[in-house]
C-alpha positions as CSV (number, residue, x, y, z in Angstrom):
1,M,163.8,151.0,105.8
2,T,163.2,147.3,105.4
3,L,163.5,145.6,102.0
4,V,160.8,143.0,101.4
5,C,161.1,140.6,98.5
6,F,158.1,139.1,96.7
7,P,158.4,136.2,94.3
8,I,157.4,138.4,91.3
9,L,160.0,141.0,92.2
10,S,162.8,138.5,93.0
11,W,165.0,139.8,90.2
12,M,164.6,143.4,91.4
13,C,165.4,142.4,95.0
14,L,168.6,140.7,94.0
15,C,169.7,143.9,92.3
16,A,168.9,145.9,95.4
17,L,170.9,143.5,97.6
18,S,174.0,143.6,95.3
19,S,176.0,146.6,96.5
20,L,177.5,148.7,93.7
21,V,176.6,146.1,91.0
22,N,174.7,147.1,87.9
23,C,172.2,144.3,87.2
24,G,172.7,144.7,83.5
25,D,176.4,143.8,84.0
26,Q,177.6,140.2,84.3
27,R,180.7,139.4,86.4
28,I,183.7,138.8,84.2
29,P,184.9,135.2,84.5
30,E,188.4,134.9,86.0
31,D,189.7,132.9,83.0
32,K,189.1,136.0,80.8
33,L,191.8,137.9,82.7
34,L,195.4,137.7,81.2
35,V,198.3,139.4,82.9
36,L,201.0,140.7,80.6
37,T,204.3,141.9,81.9
38,V,207.8,142.6,80.5
39,A,210.8,140.9,81.9
40,T,213.9,140.7,79.8
41,K,215.7,138.7,82.5
42,E,214.8,136.9,85.7
43,T,215.6,139.0,88.7
44,D,214.8,138.5,92.4
45,G,212.0,141.0,92.0
46,F,210.6,139.1,89.1
47,R,210.6,135.8,91.0
48,R,208.8,137.5,93.9
49,F,206.2,138.8,91.4
50,L,205.7,135.3,90.0
51,R,205.4,133.9,93.5
52,S,202.5,136.2,94.4
53,A,200.9,135.6,91.0
54,K,201.0,131.9,91.5
55,H,199.6,132.2,95.0
56,F,196.4,133.8,93.6
57,N,196.3,131.7,90.4
58,Y,196.8,134.6,87.9
59,T,197.5,133.6,84.3
60,V,200.7,135.5,83.4
61,K,202.4,135.9,80.0
62,V,205.9,137.3,80.1
63,L,207.0,139.5,77.2
64,G,210.6,140.3,76.1
65,Q,212.3,137.3,77.7
66,G,215.8,137.0,76.3
67,E,215.8,140.5,74.8
68,K,218.3,143.1,75.7
69,W,216.8,145.8,77.7
70,R,216.9,149.1,75.8
71,G,214.3,150.9,77.8
72,G,216.6,153.0,79.9
73,D,217.0,153.5,83.6
74,Y,213.9,154.8,85.3
75,M,215.9,156.1,88.3
76,S,217.8,158.7,86.2
77,A,215.7,159.5,83.2
78,P,212.4,158.6,81.6
79,G,212.3,155.4,79.5
80,G,210.3,152.2,79.1
81,G,209.2,152.6,75.5
82,Q,210.3,149.0,74.9
83,K,207.5,147.8,77.1
84,V,204.9,149.7,74.9
85,R,206.4,148.1,71.8
86,L,206.2,144.6,73.3
87,L,202.6,145.2,74.5
88,K,201.5,146.5,71.1
89,D,202.9,143.4,69.4
90,A,201.4,141.1,72.0
91,V,197.8,142.4,71.9
92,V,197.7,142.1,68.1
93,E,198.3,138.3,68.5
94,I,195.6,137.8,71.1
95,K,192.4,136.6,69.3
96,S,189.9,136.5,72.1
97,E,188.1,139.8,71.9
98,D,186.4,139.5,75.3
99,Q,189.8,139.1,77.0
100,V,190.6,141.6,79.8
101,I,194.3,142.6,79.8
102,L,196.2,143.6,82.9
103,F,199.6,145.1,82.0
104,I,201.9,145.7,84.9
105,D,205.6,145.9,85.8
106,S,207.0,142.9,87.5
107,Y,210.4,143.6,89.0
108,D,208.9,145.8,91.8
109,V,205.3,144.6,91.9
110,V,203.4,142.2,94.2
111,F,199.8,140.9,94.1
112,A,198.0,141.4,97.3
113,S,194.7,139.7,96.3
114,G,193.3,137.6,93.5
115,P,191.6,137.9,90.1
116,K,188.1,137.9,91.5
117,E,188.6,141.0,93.6
118,L,190.6,142.7,90.8
119,L,187.9,142.1,88.2
120,R,185.1,143.2,90.5
121,K,186.8,146.5,91.3
122,F,187.6,147.0,87.6
123,Q,183.9,146.6,86.7
124,Q,182.9,149.0,89.5
125,A,185.2,151.6,87.9
126,K,182.7,151.6,84.9
127,H,185.3,152.3,82.3
128,K,186.9,150.3,79.6
129,V,190.5,151.1,80.6
130,V,191.7,151.9,84.2
131,F,195.2,153.3,84.8
132,S,197.0,153.4,88.2
133,S,197.3,156.8,89.7
134,E,199.9,158.9,91.4
135,S,200.0,162.1,93.5
136,L,203.1,163.3,91.6
137,I,203.3,164.2,88.0
138,W,206.1,162.7,85.9
139,P,208.0,163.2,83.6
140,D,206.6,166.5,82.2
141,R,205.2,168.9,84.8
142,H,204.1,171.2,82.0
143,L,201.2,168.8,81.3
144,E,199.7,169.4,84.8
145,D,197.2,171.9,83.6
146,K,195.9,169.5,81.0
147,Y,194.9,166.9,83.6
148,P,191.2,166.8,84.4
149,H,190.5,168.0,88.0
150,I,189.0,165.5,90.4
151,R,187.3,166.1,93.8
152,E,189.2,163.5,95.7
153,G,192.1,161.1,95.0
154,N,195.3,161.1,93.0
155,R,195.1,163.2,89.9
156,F,198.0,161.9,87.8
157,L,198.5,158.8,85.7
158,G,200.9,156.0,86.5
159,S,202.0,153.8,83.6
160,G,203.3,150.9,85.7
161,G,199.9,149.3,85.9
162,F,196.7,149.5,83.9
163,M,194.0,147.1,82.7
164,G,191.2,147.1,80.2
165,Y,189.3,145.2,77.6
166,L,191.5,143.9,74.8
167,P,190.0,146.1,72.0
168,N,190.5,149.2,74.0
169,I,194.0,148.3,75.0
170,R,194.8,147.8,71.4
171,E,193.5,151.3,70.6
172,V,195.5,152.8,73.4
173,V,198.9,151.5,72.1
174,A,198.0,151.5,68.4
175,N,199.7,154.9,67.7
176,W,202.9,154.0,69.4
177,T,205.9,154.6,67.0
178,G,208.5,155.6,69.5
179,A,211.9,154.2,70.3
180,D,212.5,151.7,73.0
181,S,214.2,154.3,75.1
182,D,211.3,156.8,74.8
183,S,209.1,157.3,77.8
184,D,206.1,155.0,78.2
185,Q,204.8,157.3,81.0
186,L,204.8,160.3,78.7
187,F,203.1,158.4,75.9
188,F,200.2,157.2,78.1
189,T,199.9,160.6,79.8
190,K,199.4,162.3,76.4
191,V,196.7,159.8,75.5
192,Y,194.9,160.5,78.8
193,V,195.2,164.3,78.9
194,D,193.7,164.5,75.4
195,P,189.9,164.9,76.2
196,A,188.8,163.4,72.9
197,R,191.0,160.4,73.1
198,R,190.2,159.9,76.8
199,K,186.5,159.8,76.0
200,A,186.8,157.7,72.9
201,L,188.9,155.1,74.7
202,N,186.8,155.3,77.9
203,I,189.9,155.8,80.2
204,T,189.8,156.6,83.9
205,L,192.3,156.6,86.7
206,D,192.2,154.4,89.8
207,S,192.4,157.7,91.9
208,K,191.7,156.1,95.3
209,C,194.0,153.1,94.8
210,R,191.4,150.4,94.9
211,L,193.1,148.4,92.2
212,F,196.7,149.8,92.1
213,Q,198.9,151.2,94.8
214,N,201.9,153.2,93.5
215,L,204.2,153.8,96.4
216,H,206.1,156.9,95.1
217,G,204.6,159.9,96.9
218,A,202.4,157.7,99.0
219,L,204.6,156.0,101.6
220,D,202.9,157.7,104.5
221,E,199.5,156.5,103.2
222,V,200.3,152.8,103.2
223,V,200.4,150.5,106.2
224,L,200.3,146.7,106.6
225,K,197.0,145.1,107.5
226,F,197.3,141.6,109.0
227,E,194.2,139.5,108.3
228,D,193.6,135.8,109.0
229,G,196.5,134.0,107.4
230,R,197.3,136.8,104.9
231,V,198.6,140.3,104.8
232,R,197.3,143.3,102.9
233,A,198.5,146.8,102.3
234,R,195.9,149.4,103.3
235,N,195.8,152.9,102.0
236,V,194.8,154.9,105.0
237,Q,194.2,158.1,103.0
238,Y,191.3,156.6,101.1
239,D,190.6,153.5,103.3
240,T,191.1,151.1,100.4
241,L,192.8,147.7,100.0
242,P,194.8,147.8,96.8
243,V,195.0,144.6,94.8
244,I,198.4,145.4,93.3
245,L,201.4,147.0,95.0
246,H,204.0,148.8,92.9
247,G,207.3,150.1,94.2
248,N,207.7,152.7,91.5
249,G,210.6,155.2,91.2
250,P,212.7,155.4,94.4
251,T,210.5,153.2,96.5
252,K,212.1,149.8,95.7
253,L,213.3,149.3,99.3
254,Q,209.8,150.1,100.7
255,M,208.4,147.6,98.3
256,N,210.9,145.0,99.6
257,Y,209.7,145.7,103.1
258,L,206.0,145.2,102.1
259,G,207.0,142.1,100.1
260,N,208.4,140.5,103.3
261,Y,204.7,140.1,104.3
262,V,202.3,140.6,101.3
263,P,200.5,138.4,100.5
264,N,201.6,135.6,102.8
265,S,205.4,135.5,103.0
266,W,205.1,136.1,106.7
267,T,201.9,136.0,108.8
268,F,201.2,135.8,112.6
269,E,199.4,132.6,112.1
270,S,201.9,130.6,109.9
271,G,205.1,132.5,110.4
272,C,207.5,132.4,107.4
273,T,205.9,130.5,104.6
274,A,208.5,131.6,102.1
275,C,211.3,130.1,104.2
276,L,210.4,126.6,103.1
277,E,210.5,127.3,99.4
278,N,213.2,126.5,96.9
279,L,215.5,124.9,99.4
280,R,218.9,123.2,98.5
281,S,219.3,120.0,100.4
282,L,222.8,118.8,101.4
283,S,221.6,115.6,103.1
284,S,221.9,113.3,100.1
285,L,225.4,114.5,99.2
286,K,228.7,112.8,100.0
287,E,231.1,115.2,101.7
288,S,233.2,115.2,98.6
289,E,230.1,116.5,96.7
290,Y,229.4,119.5,99.0
291,P,229.5,122.9,97.4
292,L,233.0,124.5,97.5
293,V,233.0,127.6,99.8
294,V,235.7,130.3,100.0
295,I,235.7,131.7,103.5
296,G,236.9,135.3,103.6
297,I,238.2,136.3,107.1
298,F,238.9,140.0,107.6
299,I,240.9,141.5,110.5
300,Q,240.8,145.3,110.3
301,Q,241.4,146.4,113.9
302,P,242.5,145.1,117.3
303,T,239.8,142.6,118.3
304,P,239.2,140.6,121.5
305,F,239.0,136.8,121.6
306,V,240.7,136.2,118.2
307,S,242.0,132.8,119.4
308,V,238.5,131.8,120.3
309,F,237.4,132.9,116.8
310,F,239.7,130.4,115.2
311,E,238.7,127.7,117.6
312,R,235.1,128.2,116.5
313,L,236.2,128.2,112.9
314,L,237.6,124.7,113.4
315,K,234.3,123.5,114.9
316,L,232.3,124.7,111.8
317,Q,230.3,121.6,110.7
318,Y,231.4,121.5,107.1
319,P,234.0,119.3,105.3
320,K,237.2,121.2,105.5
321,N,238.4,119.8,102.2
322,R,235.5,121.7,100.6
323,L,236.6,125.0,102.1
324,K,239.2,127.5,101.0
325,L,240.4,130.2,103.3
326,F,241.3,133.8,102.4
327,I,242.6,135.6,105.5
328,S,243.3,139.3,105.4
329,N,245.0,140.6,108.5
330,Q,245.7,144.4,108.7
331,E,246.5,144.3,112.4
332,P,250.1,143.4,113.5
333,H,248.9,142.7,117.0
334,H,247.1,139.6,115.7
335,E,249.7,138.2,113.4
336,Q,250.9,135.7,115.9
337,Q,247.4,134.3,116.3
338,V,246.9,134.0,112.6
339,S,250.2,132.4,112.0
340,S,249.7,129.9,114.8
341,F,246.3,128.9,113.4
342,L,247.6,128.4,109.9
343,Q,250.7,126.5,111.1
344,N,248.6,124.1,113.2
345,H,245.5,123.8,111.1
346,G,246.0,125.3,107.6
347,S,246.7,121.9,106.0
348,L,243.1,120.8,106.9
349,Y,241.7,123.1,104.2
350,Q,241.8,122.7,100.5
351,D,243.7,126.0,100.0
352,V,244.7,129.0,102.1
353,K,245.7,132.5,101.0
354,S,246.9,134.9,103.6
355,I,247.4,138.7,103.4
356,R,249.8,140.0,106.1
357,P,249.8,143.4,107.7
358,D,253.2,144.3,106.1
359,E,251.6,144.0,102.7
360,E,249.5,147.1,103.5
361,M,246.4,146.1,101.6
362,G,243.4,148.2,102.5
363,G,240.1,146.8,103.7
364,A,238.2,147.4,100.5
365,D,241.0,146.1,98.3
366,A,241.3,142.9,100.4
367,R,237.5,142.3,100.1
368,D,237.6,142.9,96.4
369,L,240.5,140.5,96.0
370,A,238.8,137.9,98.1
371,F,235.5,138.1,96.1
372,D,237.5,137.9,92.9
373,M,239.3,134.7,94.1
374,C,235.9,133.0,94.2
375,R,234.7,134.7,91.0
376,K,237.6,133.3,89.0
377,D,237.6,129.9,90.7
378,K,235.5,127.6,88.5
379,E,235.0,125.3,91.4
380,C,233.8,128.0,93.8
381,D,230.1,127.8,94.6
382,Y,229.8,130.3,97.5
383,F,231.7,133.1,99.2
384,F,231.3,133.2,102.9
385,N,232.2,136.6,104.4
386,L,233.3,136.3,108.0
387,D,234.7,139.3,109.9
388,I,236.9,138.6,112.9
389,E,234.5,140.3,115.3
390,V,231.8,137.7,114.6
391,V,231.1,135.2,117.3
392,L,229.6,132.3,115.3
393,K,228.1,130.1,118.0
394,N,226.0,127.9,115.6
395,E,228.3,125.3,114.2
396,N,225.8,124.5,111.4
397,T,225.6,128.1,110.1
398,L,227.1,127.4,106.8
399,K,224.9,124.5,106.0
400,I,221.8,126.4,107.1
401,L,222.6,129.4,104.8
402,I,223.4,127.1,101.8
403,K,220.1,125.3,102.3
404,Q,218.2,128.6,101.9
405,N,219.4,128.8,98.3
406,L,219.3,132.6,98.2
407,P,221.6,135.0,96.3
408,I,222.9,136.7,99.5
409,V,221.9,135.7,102.9
410,A,223.2,136.7,106.3
411,P,222.7,135.0,109.6
412,M,221.4,137.5,112.1
413,I,223.8,138.3,114.8
414,T,223.4,141.0,117.5
415,R,225.4,142.7,120.1
416,A,224.5,141.4,123.5
417,G,222.1,143.5,125.4
418,R,221.6,146.0,122.6
419,L,219.4,146.4,119.5
420,W,222.5,146.6,117.3
421,S,222.7,143.9,114.6
422,N,224.4,143.1,111.3
423,F,221.5,144.3,109.1
424,W,219.5,147.5,108.5
425,G,215.8,147.2,108.1
426,A,215.6,150.5,106.1
427,L,217.7,153.3,104.7
428,S,217.5,157.0,105.4
429,E,217.2,159.4,102.4
430,D,221.0,159.9,102.4
431,G,221.6,156.1,102.3
432,Y,222.5,155.5,106.0
433,Y,220.8,153.5,108.8
434,A,217.1,153.9,109.4
435,R,214.9,151.7,111.6
436,S,212.1,149.8,109.9
437,E,208.8,149.3,111.7
438,D,209.6,145.6,112.3
439,Y,213.3,145.9,113.1
440,V,213.0,145.5,116.9
441,D,210.6,142.6,116.5
442,I,213.1,140.9,114.2
443,V,216.1,141.5,116.4
444,Q,214.3,140.4,119.5
445,G,212.9,137.3,117.8
446,R,209.2,138.1,118.0
447,R,209.1,137.7,114.3
448,V,211.4,135.0,112.8
449,G,211.9,134.3,109.1
450,L,213.8,135.5,106.1
451,W,213.8,139.2,105.6
452,N,214.6,141.2,102.5
453,V,216.8,144.0,103.8
454,P,218.8,146.9,102.2
455,Y,222.1,146.3,104.1
456,V,224.0,143.3,105.7
457,S,227.5,143.2,107.1
458,S,230.0,141.2,109.0
459,V,228.8,137.7,108.1
460,Y,226.9,136.6,104.9
461,L,226.9,134.1,102.2
462,V,227.1,135.0,98.5
463,K,226.4,132.7,95.5
464,A,229.4,132.5,93.2
465,S,227.1,132.6,90.2
466,L,226.1,136.1,91.3
467,L,229.7,137.2,91.3
468,Q,230.1,135.9,87.8
469,A,227.0,137.7,86.5
470,E,225.2,140.6,88.2
471,L,228.1,141.4,90.5
472,K,231.0,140.8,88.1
473,D,232.5,144.3,88.6
474,Y,235.7,143.9,90.5
475,Q,235.5,146.9,92.8
476,L,232.3,146.1,94.7
477,F,233.7,147.4,98.0
478,T,235.6,150.5,96.7
479,S,234.1,153.9,97.0
480,E,235.3,157.5,97.5
481,S,232.4,158.3,99.8
482,L,231.2,155.1,101.4
483,D,232.8,152.6,103.7
484,P,233.4,149.1,102.1
485,D,230.2,147.4,103.5
486,M,228.0,150.3,102.5
487,A,229.6,150.4,99.0
488,F,229.0,146.7,98.6
489,C,225.4,146.8,99.6
490,H,224.8,149.9,97.4
491,N,226.2,148.0,94.4
492,V,224.1,145.0,95.2
493,R,220.9,147.1,95.4
494,S,221.7,148.9,92.2
495,K,221.7,145.5,90.4
496,G,218.3,144.6,91.7
497,V,219.8,141.8,93.8
498,F,218.0,141.0,97.1
499,M,219.8,140.6,100.4
500,Y,218.2,138.5,103.1
501,V,218.8,138.2,106.8
502,N,217.9,134.9,108.5
503,N,216.7,134.9,112.1
504,L,215.1,131.4,112.0
505,H,218.0,130.1,114.2
506,T,220.3,131.6,116.9
507,F,223.6,132.1,115.2
508,G,225.7,134.2,117.5
509,R,226.6,137.7,118.2
510,I,229.2,140.4,117.3
511,L,231.9,141.7,119.6
512,S,232.4,145.3,120.6
513,T,235.9,146.5,119.5
514,E,235.7,150.2,120.2
515,K,237.5,150.2,123.5
516,Y,239.8,147.2,123.0
517,K,243.4,148.0,124.0
518,T,246.6,146.1,123.3
519,E,248.8,147.3,126.1
520,H,248.7,144.0,128.1
521,L,249.9,140.4,127.4
522,H,246.4,139.0,127.6
523,N,244.2,141.9,126.7
524,D,241.0,139.8,126.6
525,L,241.0,139.7,130.5
526,W,240.0,143.3,130.4
527,Q,236.8,142.7,128.3
528,I,234.4,141.9,131.2
529,F,232.7,145.3,130.6
530,E,232.7,145.5,126.9
531,N,232.0,141.9,126.0
532,P,230.7,140.2,129.2
533,L,229.2,137.1,127.5
534,D,232.4,136.3,125.7
535,W,234.5,137.0,128.8
536,Q,232.3,134.6,130.8
537,E,232.6,131.9,128.1
538,R,236.3,132.3,128.0
539,Y,237.1,132.7,131.7
540,I,234.3,131.3,133.9
541,H,234.3,127.6,134.7
542,E,231.9,125.5,132.6
543,N,230.3,124.1,135.8
544,Y,229.7,127.5,137.5
545,T,226.1,127.9,136.4
546,R,225.2,124.3,137.0
547,M,226.9,124.5,140.4
548,I,224.6,127.4,141.4
549,K,221.4,125.8,140.1
550,E,222.1,122.3,141.5
551,K,223.7,123.5,144.8
552,L,226.9,121.7,144.2
553,I,229.0,124.0,146.3
554,E,231.3,122.0,148.6
555,N,231.9,122.6,152.3
556,P,235.3,121.2,153.3
557,C,235.5,123.0,156.6
558,P,233.0,124.9,158.8
559,D,231.8,128.0,157.0
560,V,234.4,127.4,154.2
561,Y,232.9,127.0,150.8
562,W,234.6,125.6,147.7
563,F,233.3,126.1,144.2
564,P,234.6,126.3,140.6
565,V,234.9,129.7,139.2
566,F,237.8,130.1,136.7
567,T,238.6,128.1,133.5
568,D,242.2,126.8,133.0
569,V,242.6,129.6,130.4
570,A,241.6,132.3,133.0
571,C,244.1,130.9,135.5
572,N,246.9,130.7,132.9
573,H,246.2,134.2,131.6
574,L,246.2,135.7,135.0
575,V,249.5,134.0,136.0
576,E,251.2,134.9,132.7
577,E,250.0,138.5,132.9
578,M,251.5,138.9,136.4
579,E,254.7,137.2,135.4
580,H,254.8,139.4,132.3
581,F,254.4,142.5,134.5
582,G,257.1,141.0,136.8
583,K,257.1,143.5,139.6
584,W,256.7,141.1,142.5
585,S,256.8,142.5,146.0
586,G,259.8,141.6,148.2
587,G,257.7,139.9,150.9
588,G,258.8,142.4,153.6
589,N,256.6,144.2,156.2
590,T,257.2,147.6,154.6
591,D,254.8,148.0,151.6
592,T,254.3,151.4,150.1
593,R,251.4,150.0,148.0
594,I,249.0,149.9,150.9
595,Q,247.6,152.5,153.3
596,G,250.0,153.0,156.2
597,G,252.8,151.4,154.4
598,Y,253.1,148.4,156.7
599,E,251.9,144.8,156.0
600,N,251.7,142.6,159.1
601,V,251.6,139.3,157.3
602,P,253.4,140.0,154.0
603,T,253.4,137.8,150.8
604,I,255.3,138.0,147.6
605,D,252.5,139.3,145.3
606,I,251.3,141.8,142.7
607,H,248.2,143.8,143.4
608,M,245.4,144.0,140.8
609,N,245.7,147.8,140.6
610,Q,249.3,147.5,139.6
611,V,248.2,146.1,136.3
612,N,245.1,148.3,136.1
613,F,242.8,145.4,136.7
614,E,241.0,146.5,139.9
615,K,237.8,147.6,138.2
616,E,237.5,144.4,136.2
617,W,238.3,142.3,139.3
618,Q,235.6,144.0,141.3
619,K,233.1,143.4,138.4
620,F,234.1,139.7,138.5
621,L,233.6,139.5,142.2
622,L,230.2,141.2,141.9
623,E,229.0,139.1,139.1
624,F,230.3,135.7,140.0
625,V,231.3,135.6,143.7
626,A,228.6,137.8,145.3
627,P,225.8,135.4,144.3
628,I,227.6,132.5,146.1
629,T,228.1,134.7,149.2
630,E,224.5,135.6,149.4
631,K,223.5,131.9,149.1
632,M,226.0,130.6,151.7
633,F,225.6,133.5,154.1
634,P,221.9,134.3,154.1
635,G,221.0,137.9,154.9
636,Y,224.5,139.2,154.0
637,Y,224.7,141.3,150.8
638,T,228.0,142.5,149.4
639,K,228.9,145.1,146.9
640,A,232.3,143.3,146.5
641,Q,234.4,146.3,147.7
642,F,238.0,145.5,148.5
643,D,241.2,147.3,149.5
644,L,243.4,144.4,148.7
645,A,243.2,142.0,145.8
646,F,246.4,140.4,144.6
647,V,248.1,137.3,143.1
648,V,250.4,135.5,145.5
649,R,253.4,133.5,144.4
650,Y,254.7,130.7,146.7
651,K,258.1,129.0,146.0
652,P,260.2,126.8,148.3
653,D,263.3,129.1,147.9
654,E,261.3,132.3,148.0
655,Q,258.3,132.2,150.3
656,P,257.0,128.7,150.8
657,F,254.2,129.3,153.3
658,L,252.3,132.0,155.2
659,R,252.1,132.1,159.0
660,P,248.8,131.9,160.9
661,H,246.7,135.1,160.6
662,H,243.3,136.7,160.3
663,D,242.4,138.5,157.1
664,A,241.4,142.2,157.0
665,S,238.0,141.3,155.4
666,T,234.5,140.3,156.1
667,F,235.1,137.4,153.8
668,T,238.0,136.2,151.7
669,I,238.2,134.7,148.3
670,N,241.2,132.5,147.5
671,I,241.4,131.1,143.9
672,A,243.9,128.4,142.9
673,L,245.6,129.5,139.7
674,N,247.6,126.3,139.0
675,Q,247.4,122.6,139.6
676,V,248.9,120.8,142.6
677,G,250.9,117.7,141.6
678,T,251.5,119.1,138.1
679,D,252.8,122.6,138.7
680,Y,253.8,122.4,142.4
681,Q,253.9,120.1,145.4
682,G,252.4,120.8,148.9
683,G,250.5,123.9,149.5
684,G,246.9,124.3,150.8
685,C,245.2,126.2,153.6
686,R,244.7,125.1,157.2
687,F,242.0,126.6,159.5
688,L,243.5,126.3,163.0
689,R,240.3,126.8,165.0
690,Y,238.7,123.8,163.4
691,D,241.9,121.9,162.7
692,C,240.7,121.5,159.1
693,S,242.8,121.7,156.0
694,V,242.2,122.0,152.2
695,Q,245.4,120.4,151.0
696,A,244.7,119.7,147.4
697,P,243.4,122.9,145.9
698,R,241.8,122.5,142.5
699,K,242.9,124.8,139.7
700,G,240.2,127.4,139.0
701,W,238.3,126.7,142.3
702,A,237.7,129.3,144.9
703,L,237.8,129.0,148.6
704,M,235.5,131.4,150.4
705,H,235.6,131.9,154.1
706,P,235.1,134.6,156.8
707,G,238.1,136.8,157.2
708,R,238.0,138.2,160.8
709,L,237.6,136.5,164.2
710,T,236.6,132.9,163.4
711,H,238.8,131.7,160.6
712,Y,242.4,132.0,161.8
713,H,244.4,130.2,159.1
714,E,247.8,129.6,157.5
715,G,249.2,128.8,154.1
716,L,250.7,125.4,154.1
717,P,254.3,125.0,152.7
718,T,254.9,124.6,149.0
719,T,257.6,122.0,148.8
720,A,258.4,122.0,145.0
721,G,257.5,124.0,142.0
722,V,255.6,127.4,142.0
723,R,252.1,127.9,143.4
724,Y,249.9,130.9,142.5
725,I,246.7,132.0,144.1
726,A,244.4,135.0,143.6
727,V,243.3,136.5,146.9
728,S,240.7,139.1,147.6
729,F,239.9,140.7,151.0
730,V,236.2,141.6,150.4
731,D,234.3,144.2,152.4
732,P,237.2,145.2,154.7
């Protein structure tokens, strides 16, 4: 059918073209809409509500500011009567009779669209008062039979959001005489289920969630809908786009998830718009004016690379005279490292408090004490929690977090090669980890921003003002059923405080500690499997990667290649580990450690398998030597198998040299573990066939050469000191 418009019938044509609009109705001007909400104090949720209202230019009047809340706790029992009292008083004072009133909660509410759409949908409802709807009846199930039946949609009233014309709203609340702790939900329900009152007041429910979306009982119905530059929540059950989202009842965390996006906190087009708001700049401050931060460092179990942790702490870009340290160490194995750090560097900080293992203070008690140290310190502005297993690579982390000006904010850190991180995107019904829909995208950096999450751990910044107000309870970490981090986050959530994780920058990672053993002198050497990145940073030469990319491998003799592979620390640790083990061979031909029991060209040495290091050594060869082999000997691919890998010790009065020989290998690796001229004199390697010598081995550098047939060689005499080399006969 084609609609044709004639001039005489233009008015009628306009009516036909206006979908769902009654031509006798005029659109309500946006300035006639007034939003009323109750907020006795400013919370993070309230600030989120105001942000969304400001975004859409809603006019908001806040009721009850400064009053003590007496409306009860919705999570445990009905309440909210205080809101009805405040609304009743407020509507009496409003004089404009054509005003449209929207009354909603604010701590767990976000606007998804503006007044124009809201008023249009309100008019399309064709009633004077429209309440939000729910699929669950609450708080009195006995009233279910009194509810009118509907063909489709939610049947039950929700009191967290409703709107109507001022005179009708006045009538709805006119008979309220209850106490502040009485149930607002029950009051409005009784008004609605009374057929006479429902008709007289012209009340209906927004049964298909066109205006209001209550999340309780509807979580499976609501999904995010990304539009051009904005985000909506879509109800897939009724195919509607609600204007107002309400995380009623036990759905606060799901509301926080939606609030990370709706209406424009994060979009695909603009990224994180909320990240640039309400920032605290440090750029104009003198160092003496920087906020004072108490850094709480917690050592609860044997942990690798503790010395490196303290090295990174020293490099943190923040004035040390504006830092106080609280170090709780429960692990005797690390006492020497803590003591060494404090002895050498403790005086750099404004103050230091240390808890030793012999004080036997539990993890929760130590954290409670640390937080209280900041809470009671009038100068303390922030508490920075930093667990020992955190690898904080970004030296500006503290400044970045302070700049965000958030109550609690954690820099996102992950475990290398895994989806594990220091935050949870959601919680299961029993309060443990659950994966949010966006978790993987956040962890893998496909979505970057500030994310309101239910759990953070390991490293995070807390405002001291929070500890002195909402989190003033001393035992934040103590619980009979929860571990300290979970107890802390539970207490934070119960106070309505938001926790954020920041992945706008790369901050670092977290170590694996599960399989860390302390049976050796330098236990970090054994971490090549569990913490490969940290092992590489600690033990692989800084020029190794550049050397491969830029082809800087040296060639001192035919088919002999020389390249940096170990750091000084790696060399020192390997030597010290062998000397600590101490069971050097006698240098004779008889050697029960090898197959056949006879060594033709013996050295004074310790085999890698004697210190249980053979698997780690093969991993090292495979990861860092094999790539060089394949570059220098094209077409040869090695799996880095070996029968013999050992550390040799040369001393003038013990074994100063090694006679000419071939190695029982396809190729040999010979790594200098100490420095000629400093630790010893002489030494080196001579390849007889080519009359070519390497007489000044560089510490941490490897010589690689064929073992059989062509490279007959000898170890040149060590004339003073002690020389150490690590030798591997690869692919025998």
